C-alpha positions as a Markdown table, in Angstrom:
| # | Residue | x | y | z |
|---|---|---|---|---|
| 1 | Met | 31.1 | -71.5 | -7.3 |
| 2 | Asp | 31.3 | -68.7 | -4.7 |
| 3 | Lys | 33.7 | -65.7 | -4.7 |
| 4 | Lys | 36.0 | -67.2 | -2.1 |
| 5 | Tyr | 36.6 | -70.4 | -4.1 |
| 6 | Phe | 37.1 | -68.3 | -7.3 |
| 7 | Ile | 39.8 | -66.3 | -5.6 |
| 8 | Glu | 41.5 | -69.5 | -4.2 |
| 9 | Leu | 41.5 | -70.9 | -7.7 |
| 10 | Leu | 42.9 | -67.7 | -9.1 |
| 11 | Asn | 45.8 | -67.7 | -6.6 |
| 12 | Lys | 46.6 | -71.3 | -7.5 |
| 13 | Tyr | 46.4 | -70.5 | -11.2 |
| 14 | Leu | 48.9 | -67.6 | -10.8 |
| 15 | Gln | 51.2 | -69.8 | -8.8 |
| 16 | Gln | 51.0 | -72.5 | -11.4 |
| 17 | Glu | 49.7 | -74.9 | -8.9 |
| 18 | Ala | 46.2 | -75.4 | -10.3 |
| 19 | Thr | 45.4 | -78.8 | -11.9 |
| 20 | Glu | 44.2 | -79.0 | -15.4 |
| 21 | Glu | 40.7 | -79.7 | -14.2 |
| 22 | Glu | 40.8 | -76.6 | -11.9 |
| 23 | Cys | 42.0 | -74.4 | -14.8 |
| 24 | Asp | 39.2 | -75.7 | -17.0 |
| 25 | Phe | 36.6 | -75.2 | -14.2 |
| 26 | Leu | 37.9 | -71.7 | -13.6 |
| 27 | Leu | 37.7 | -70.6 | -17.2 |
| 28 | Ser | 34.4 | -72.3 | -17.9 |
| 29 | His | 32.7 | -70.4 | -15.0 |
| 30 | Tyr | 34.3 | -67.0 | -15.4 |
| 31 | Asn | 31.1 | -65.7 | -17.0 |
| 32 | Leu | 29.3 | -66.0 | -13.7 |
| 33 | Phe | 31.3 | -63.0 | -12.5 |
| 34 | Asp | 30.8 | -60.8 | -15.5 |
| 35 | Gln | 28.2 | -58.7 | -13.6 |
| 36 | Glu | 30.3 | -58.6 | -10.4 |
| 37 | Pro | 33.2 | -56.2 | -11.0 |
| 38 | Lys | 33.8 | -55.9 | -7.2 |
| 39 | Ile | 34.7 | -59.6 | -6.9 |
| 40 | Leu | 38.1 | -58.8 | -5.2 |
| 41 | Asp | 36.8 | -56.3 | -2.7 |
| 42 | Ser | 37.6 | -58.8 | 0.1 |
| 43 | Leu | 41.3 | -58.5 | -0.7 |
| 44 | Thr | 43.6 | -55.7 | 0.4 |
| 45 | Asn | 44.9 | -53.1 | -2.1 |
| 46 | Glu | 48.4 | -54.6 | -1.9 |
| 47 | Lys | 47.1 | -58.1 | -2.7 |
| 48 | Arg | 45.0 | -56.9 | -5.6 |
| 49 | Phe | 48.1 | -55.1 | -6.9 |
| 50 | Glu | 50.1 | -58.2 | -6.5 |
| 51 | Leu | 47.6 | -60.3 | -8.4 |
| 52 | Lys | 47.4 | -58.0 | -11.4 |
| 53 | Ser | 51.2 | -57.7 | -11.4 |
| 54 | Glu | 51.5 | -61.5 | -11.4 |
| 55 | Ile | 49.0 | -61.7 | -14.3 |
| 56 | Asp | 50.9 | -59.2 | -16.4 |
| 57 | Tyr | 54.2 | -61.0 | -15.6 |
| 58 | Asn | 52.8 | -64.4 | -16.6 |
| 59 | Ile | 51.4 | -63.1 | -19.9 |
| 60 | Arg | 54.6 | -61.4 | -21.0 |
| 61 | Asn | 56.8 | -64.3 | -19.8 |
| 62 | Ile | 54.7 | -66.8 | -21.7 |
| 63 | Ile | 54.9 | -64.7 | -24.9 |
| 64 | Ser | 58.6 | -64.0 | -24.5 |
| 65 | Thr | 59.8 | -67.6 | -23.7 |
| 66 | Glu | 57.5 | -69.6 | -25.8 |
| 67 | Thr | 57.1 | -67.7 | -29.1 |
| 68 | Asn | 60.2 | -69.5 | -30.4 |
| 69 | Leu | 58.7 | -72.9 | -29.6 |
| 70 | Ile | 55.6 | -72.0 | -31.7 |
| 71 | Lys | 57.8 | -71.2 | -34.6 |
| 72 | Asn | 59.6 | -74.5 | -34.4 |
| 73 | Asn | 56.7 | -76.7 | -33.4 |
| 74 | His | 53.3 | -75.8 | -34.8 |
| 75 | Ser | 51.6 | -78.5 | -32.8 |
| 76 | Leu | 52.4 | -76.4 | -29.6 |
| 77 | Ser | 50.9 | -73.2 | -30.9 |
| 78 | Arg | 47.3 | -73.9 | -30.1 |
| 79 | Lys | 48.1 | -75.0 | -26.5 |
| 80 | Ile | 50.3 | -72.0 | -25.8 |
| 81 | Trp | 48.0 | -69.4 | -27.2 |
| 82 | Ile | 45.0 | -70.9 | -25.4 |
| 83 | Ser | 47.0 | -70.5 | -22.1 |
| 84 | Ile | 47.7 | -66.8 | -23.0 |
| 85 | Ala | 44.0 | -66.2 | -24.0 |
| 86 | Ser | 43.0 | -67.8 | -20.7 |
| 87 | Val | 45.1 | -65.4 | -18.6 |
| 88 | Val | 43.8 | -62.5 | -20.7 |
| 89 | Ala | 40.2 | -63.7 | -20.0 |
| 90 | Ile | 40.9 | -63.6 | -16.2 |
| 91 | Ile | 42.3 | -60.1 | -16.6 |
| 92 | Phe | 39.1 | -58.8 | -18.0 |
| 93 | Ile | 37.1 | -60.5 | -15.4 |
| 94 | Val | 39.0 | -59.4 | -12.4 |
| 95 | Phe | 40.7 | -56.1 | -13.4 |
| 96 | Ala | 38.3 | -54.7 | -16.0 |
| 97 | Gly | 39.0 | -51.3 | -17.6 |
| 98 | Asp | 41.6 | -48.9 | -16.4 |
| 99 | Leu | 42.2 | -50.7 | -13.1 |
| 100 | Tyr | 44.6 | -53.1 | -14.8 |
| 101 | Phe | 46.7 | -50.4 | -16.5 |
| 102 | Thr | 46.5 | -47.6 | -13.9 |
| 103 | Asp | 46.7 | -47.7 | -10.1 |
| 104 | Gln | 43.8 | -45.6 | -9.0 |
| 105 | Lys | 44.8 | -45.2 | -5.4 |
| 106 | His | 44.9 | -41.6 | -4.2 |
| 107 | Leu | 46.5 | -40.5 | -0.9 |
| 108 | Asn | 46.3 | -37.1 | 0.7 |
| 109 | Lys | 49.5 | -35.1 | 1.1 |
| 110 | Ser | 49.8 | -35.7 | 4.9 |
| 111 | Ser | 49.9 | -39.5 | 4.5 |
| 112 | Val | 52.9 | -41.8 | 4.4 |
| 113 | Ile | 53.1 | -44.2 | 1.5 |
| 114 | Ser | 54.4 | -47.7 | 2.3 |
| 115 | Arg | 55.5 | -49.8 | -0.7 |
| 116 | Phe | 56.2 | -53.5 | -0.1 |
| 117 | Ser | 57.4 | -55.2 | -3.2 |
| 118 | Ser | 55.7 | -58.6 | -2.9 |
| 119 | Val | 55.9 | -59.3 | -6.6 |
| 120 | Lys | 58.7 | -61.5 | -7.9 |
| 121 | Glu | 60.2 | -58.9 | -10.2 |
| 122 | Asn | 62.0 | -55.6 | -9.3 |
| 123 | Arg | 59.7 | -52.6 | -9.0 |
| 124 | Leu | 60.2 | -49.0 | -10.1 |
| 125 | Ile | 58.9 | -46.4 | -7.7 |
| 126 | Gln | 58.6 | -42.7 | -8.6 |
| 127 | Leu | 59.0 | -40.4 | -5.6 |
| 128 | Pro | 57.1 | -37.0 | -5.2 |
| 129 | Asp | 60.3 | -35.0 | -6.1 |
| 130 | Gly | 60.9 | -36.9 | -9.4 |
| 131 | Ser | 63.6 | -39.2 | -7.9 |
| 132 | Thr | 63.3 | -42.8 | -8.9 |
| 133 | Val | 63.9 | -46.0 | -6.9 |
| 134 | Ile | 64.2 | -49.6 | -8.1 |
| 135 | Val | 63.4 | -52.0 | -5.2 |
| 136 | Ser | 64.1 | -55.7 | -5.2 |
| 137 | Pro | 61.5 | -58.3 | -4.4 |
| 138 | Gly | 60.7 | -58.4 | -0.7 |
| 139 | Ser | 61.9 | -54.9 | 0.0 |
| 140 | Lys | 59.9 | -52.2 | 1.7 |
| 141 | Leu | 60.1 | -48.4 | 1.2 |
| 142 | Asn | 58.3 | -45.8 | 3.2 |
| 143 | Tyr | 58.1 | -42.2 | 2.1 |
| 144 | Pro | 55.7 | -39.2 | 2.3 |
| 145 | Ser | 53.2 | -38.5 | -0.5 |
| 146 | Ser | 54.7 | -35.0 | -0.8 |
| 147 | Phe | 58.0 | -33.4 | 0.3 |
| 148 | Asp | 56.4 | -29.9 | 0.2 |
| 149 | Gly | 56.9 | -28.1 | 3.5 |
| 150 | Leu | 59.5 | -30.5 | 4.8 |
| 151 | Ala | 63.0 | -29.5 | 5.6 |
| 152 | Asn | 64.4 | -32.8 | 4.2 |
| 153 | Arg | 63.4 | -35.5 | 1.8 |
| 154 | Glu | 63.3 | -38.5 | 4.1 |
| 155 | Val | 62.6 | -42.2 | 3.2 |
| 156 | Tyr | 62.9 | -45.5 | 5.1 |
| 157 | Leu | 64.2 | -48.6 | 3.5 |
| 158 | Asp | 64.2 | -52.3 | 4.6 |
| 159 | Gly | 65.8 | -54.3 | 1.8 |
| 160 | Gln | 67.7 | -53.6 | -1.4 |
| 161 | Ala | 67.1 | -50.5 | -3.6 |
| 162 | Tyr | 68.8 | -48.4 | -6.3 |
| 163 | Phe | 68.2 | -44.7 | -5.9 |
| 164 | Asp | 68.5 | -42.0 | -8.6 |
| 165 | Val | 68.0 | -38.8 | -6.7 |
| 166 | Lys | 67.0 | -35.5 | -8.2 |
| 167 | His | 69.5 | -32.7 | -7.3 |
| 168 | Asn | 68.1 | -30.2 | -4.8 |
| 169 | Pro | 70.8 | -28.5 | -2.7 |
| 170 | Ser | 68.2 | -26.8 | -0.4 |
| 171 | Lys | 66.5 | -30.1 | 0.6 |
| 172 | Pro | 68.9 | -33.0 | 1.3 |
| 173 | Phe | 67.7 | -36.5 | 0.6 |
| 174 | Ile | 68.1 | -38.9 | 3.5 |
| 175 | Ile | 67.6 | -42.7 | 3.5 |
| 176 | Tyr | 67.2 | -44.4 | 6.9 |
| 177 | Thr | 68.3 | -48.0 | 7.2 |
| 178 | Gly | 68.3 | -49.2 | 10.7 |
| 179 | Lys | 71.3 | -47.7 | 12.5 |
| 180 | Leu | 72.5 | -45.8 | 9.4 |
| 181 | Lys | 71.4 | -42.9 | 7.4 |
| 182 | Thr | 72.7 | -42.0 | 4.0 |
| 183 | Val | 72.6 | -38.3 | 3.0 |
| 184 | Val | 72.7 | -37.1 | -0.6 |
| 185 | Leu | 72.0 | -34.0 | -2.6 |
| 186 | Gly | 71.6 | -35.6 | -6.0 |
| 187 | Thr | 73.2 | -38.8 | -7.1 |
| 188 | Ala | 72.7 | -42.5 | -8.0 |
| 189 | Phe | 73.6 | -45.4 | -5.6 |
| 190 | Glu | 72.5 | -48.7 | -4.2 |
| 191 | Ile | 71.7 | -49.6 | -0.6 |
| 192 | Asn | 71.5 | -53.2 | 0.6 |
| 193 | Ala | 70.0 | -53.1 | 4.1 |
| 194 | Trp | 67.8 | -56.0 | 5.3 |
| 195 | Ser | 66.5 | -55.8 | 8.9 |
| 196 | Asp | 67.3 | -59.4 | 9.5 |
| 197 | Glu | 70.9 | -59.1 | 8.4 |
| 198 | Ser | 73.8 | -57.5 | 10.3 |
| 199 | Asp | 75.6 | -55.9 | 7.3 |
| 200 | Ile | 74.4 | -52.7 | 5.6 |
| 201 | Arg | 76.0 | -51.9 | 2.2 |
| 202 | Val | 76.1 | -48.7 | 0.3 |
| 203 | Thr | 77.5 | -48.6 | -3.3 |
| 204 | Val | 77.8 | -45.3 | -5.3 |
| 205 | Ser | 77.6 | -45.2 | -9.1 |
| 206 | Arg | 77.3 | -41.4 | -9.5 |
| 207 | Gly | 77.9 | -38.4 | -7.3 |
| 208 | Lys | 78.8 | -38.6 | -3.6 |
| 209 | Val | 77.0 | -39.8 | -0.5 |
| 210 | Lys | 77.6 | -39.2 | 3.2 |
| 211 | Val | 76.9 | -42.1 | 5.6 |
| 212 | Gln | 76.2 | -41.4 | 9.2 |
| 213 | Asp | 75.3 | -43.4 | 12.3 |
| 214 | Glu | 72.2 | -42.9 | 14.4 |
| 215 | Asn | 74.0 | -40.2 | 16.4 |
| 216 | Asn | 74.7 | -38.2 | 13.2 |
| 217 | Arg | 78.4 | -39.1 | 13.4 |
| 218 | Ile | 79.9 | -39.1 | 9.9 |
| 219 | Leu | 81.3 | -42.6 | 9.1 |
| 220 | Lys | 82.4 | -42.2 | 5.5 |
| 221 | Ile | 81.9 | -40.1 | 2.4 |
| 222 | Ile | 82.0 | -42.3 | -0.7 |
| 223 | Ser | 82.4 | -41.5 | -4.4 |
| 224 | Pro | 81.6 | -43.4 | -7.6 |
| 225 | Asn | 82.8 | -47.0 | -7.8 |
| 226 | Gln | 83.2 | -47.0 | -4.0 |
| 227 | Gln | 81.4 | -49.1 | -1.4 |
| 228 | Ile | 81.1 | -49.3 | 2.3 |
| 229 | Thr | 79.9 | -52.2 | 4.4 |
| 230 | Tyr | 78.8 | -51.5 | 8.0 |
| 231 | Asn | 78.3 | -54.3 | 10.5 |
| 232 | Thr | 75.6 | -53.3 | 13.0 |
| 233 | Leu | 76.8 | -55.8 | 15.6 |
| 234 | Asn | 80.4 | -54.8 | 16.0 |
| 235 | Glu | 80.2 | -51.4 | 14.2 |
| 236 | Asn | 83.0 | -52.4 | 11.9 |
| 237 | Ile | 83.3 | -50.4 | 8.6 |
| 238 | Ile | 84.9 | -51.6 | 5.4 |
| 239 | Gln | 85.4 | -49.2 | 2.4 |
| 240 | Lys | 86.7 | -50.4 | -1.0 |
| 241 | Glu | 86.7 | -49.8 | -4.7 |
| 242 | Val | 84.3 | -52.1 | -6.6 |
| 243 | Asn | 83.3 | -53.2 | -10.0 |
| 244 | Leu | 79.9 | -51.6 | -10.3 |
| 245 | Pro | 78.3 | -54.1 | -12.8 |
| 246 | Glu | 78.9 | -56.9 | -10.3 |
| 247 | Tyr | 76.8 | -55.2 | -7.6 |
| 248 | Leu | 74.2 | -53.5 | -9.7 |
| 249 | Ala | 73.4 | -56.3 | -12.2 |
| 250 | Trp | 70.3 | -57.2 | -10.1 |
| 251 | Lys | 68.5 | -53.9 | -11.1 |
| 252 | Asp | 68.4 | -55.0 | -14.7 |
| 253 | His | 66.3 | -58.1 | -14.0 |
| 254 | Asp | 62.6 | -58.2 | -14.6 |
| 255 | Leu | 61.2 | -54.9 | -13.7 |
| 256 | Leu | 57.6 | -53.9 | -12.9 |
| 257 | Leu | 56.7 | -50.4 | -14.1 |
| 258 | Ser | 53.5 | -49.5 | -12.1 |
| 259 | Asp | 51.5 | -46.4 | -12.9 |
| 260 | Val | 54.5 | -44.6 | -14.5 |
| 261 | Thr | 54.4 | -41.9 | -17.1 |
| 262 | Ile | 56.0 | -42.3 | -20.6 |
| 263 | Ser | 58.6 | -39.7 | -19.6 |
| 264 | Glu | 59.5 | -41.7 | -16.4 |
| 265 | Ala | 59.7 | -45.0 | -18.4 |
| 266 | Ser | 61.8 | -43.3 | -21.1 |
| 267 | Ala | 64.4 | -42.2 | -18.5 |
| 268 | Leu | 64.7 | -45.8 | -17.3 |
| 269 | Leu | 65.0 | -47.2 | -20.8 |
| 270 | Glu | 67.7 | -44.6 | -21.7 |
| 271 | Asp | 69.8 | -45.9 | -18.8 |
| 272 | Arg | 69.2 | -49.6 | -19.4 |
| 273 | Phe | 69.8 | -49.5 | -23.2 |
| 274 | Gln | 72.1 | -46.5 | -23.6 |
| 275 | Val | 69.8 | -44.7 | -26.0 |
| 276 | Lys | 68.3 | -41.3 | -26.3 |
| 277 | Ile | 64.5 | -41.2 | -26.3 |
| 278 | Leu | 62.7 | -38.1 | -27.6 |
| 279 | Ile | 58.9 | -37.6 | -27.0 |
| 280 | Gly | 57.5 | -35.6 | -29.9 |
| 281 | Asp | 54.2 | -34.6 | -28.2 |
| 282 | Asp | 54.1 | -33.0 | -24.8 |
| 283 | His | 50.8 | -34.5 | -23.8 |
| 284 | Leu | 52.3 | -38.0 | -24.2 |
| 285 | Lys | 54.9 | -37.3 | -21.6 |
| 286 | Ser | 52.4 | -37.5 | -18.7 |
| 287 | Lys | 50.4 | -40.5 | -20.0 |
| 288 | Arg | 50.4 | -43.3 | -17.4 |
| 289 | Phe | 50.5 | -47.0 | -17.8 |
| 290 | Thr | 51.6 | -50.3 | -16.1 |
| 291 | Thr | 53.7 | -53.0 | -17.7 |
| 292 | Thr | 56.6 | -55.4 | -16.9 |
| 293 | Val | 60.1 | -55.1 | -18.6 |
| 294 | Leu | 61.6 | -58.6 | -18.7 |
| 295 | Lys | 65.3 | -59.2 | -18.4 |
| 296 | Gly | 66.9 | -59.5 | -21.8 |
| 297 | Glu | 63.8 | -58.2 | -23.6 |
| 298 | Arg | 64.6 | -56.2 | -26.7 |
| 299 | Ile | 63.9 | -52.4 | -26.5 |
| 300 | Glu | 61.7 | -52.6 | -29.6 |
| 301 | Thr | 59.4 | -55.1 | -27.8 |
| 302 | Ile | 59.2 | -52.8 | -24.8 |
| 303 | Leu | 58.6 | -49.7 | -26.9 |
| 304 | Asn | 55.8 | -51.5 | -28.8 |
| 305 | Ser | 54.1 | -52.3 | -25.5 |
| 306 | Ile | 54.4 | -48.8 | -24.2 |
| 307 | Thr | 53.1 | -47.1 | -27.4 |
| 308 | Glu | 50.2 | -49.5 | -27.9 |
| 309 | Phe | 49.0 | -48.8 | -24.3 |
| 310 | Asn | 49.1 | -45.1 | -25.0 |
| 311 | Asp | 47.8 | -44.8 | -28.6 |
| 312 | Ala | 51.3 | -43.7 | -29.8 |
| 313 | Lys | 54.0 | -45.0 | -32.2 |
| 314 | Phe | 57.8 | -45.0 | -32.2 |
| 315 | Thr | 60.7 | -45.0 | -34.6 |
| 316 | Tyr | 64.1 | -46.4 | -33.6 |
| 317 | Asp | 67.3 | -45.2 | -35.3 |
| 318 | Ile | 69.8 | -47.9 | -34.3 |
| 319 | Asp | 72.8 | -46.1 | -35.9 |
| 320 | Lys | 72.1 | -43.0 | -33.9 |
| 321 | Ser | 70.8 | -44.9 | -30.8 |
| 322 | Glu | 67.8 | -42.6 | -30.8 |
| 323 | Val | 64.1 | -43.2 | -30.3 |
| 324 | Leu | 61.3 | -40.9 | -31.2 |
| 325 | Ile | 57.8 | -41.5 | -29.6 |
| 326 | Ser | 54.9 | -39.6 | -31.1 |
| 327 | Ser | 51.1 | -39.7 | -31.3 |
| 328 | Lys | 49.5 | -42.0 | -34.0 |
């Protein structure tokens, strides 16, 4: 079996299109590649990242959705856990060591980072200034690897994203979406702007944003619970009050956390679960990891995953809605 065929089988396996015979063949021959850690060098970095994200998603989804079946039907347990072990085996073949848990890509400060979310879950992106962005599948976000020395913090979006922007009055944050640009100082809001659709939508959950056209003409200034929809064909603008959960529910779907710190992940979990997370040891705050948070997943399960990755432990006081993460 050559490398090209192995990769083809791996793709089919991740897409759940491989036959039972192909799965057996793939797993029975994995040892041929034990001594070839660069097996995926022929793939782009984006494709490699997509594959490892798919693997992580598949494992956690199998465990989350099928554990109850194991409890109720012991005859299924062997089959289910063999499938999990199989995916784990492929992980250690293809993404051995730290590559699976940490994205090792380094970019110089003058470069522009382009993130295309090709995975099927939402993706959390940490910007150089500490702002965070949740992008939906299929969305693309371009931004500089550093905002140092720049007059503004400027990013370019094609798709749907939820921004939580760090306050910095001396350096406005600007999102370019086709004919519109959204200017903020520090706030949280959603933008829905696909290049193949005529409507651009901006919805604010905290703070205020200023929406301008390509000629810098101010179209609207909107506050929390307000939304504008701009039609790029006829330049019509509609502003209205909205029910935020209706428009922001998508960001609480399955979410990929890629190369994030415990501190960054904690901020996200605080918002999603309405808890306070304390990190007892400063060195833990900057530890990085990659995982997927599934929609409806209990906070205890997520915390267990995070702490296991980072040789830490946690306590959760449900009455106080407070979590403490500390070293083991």
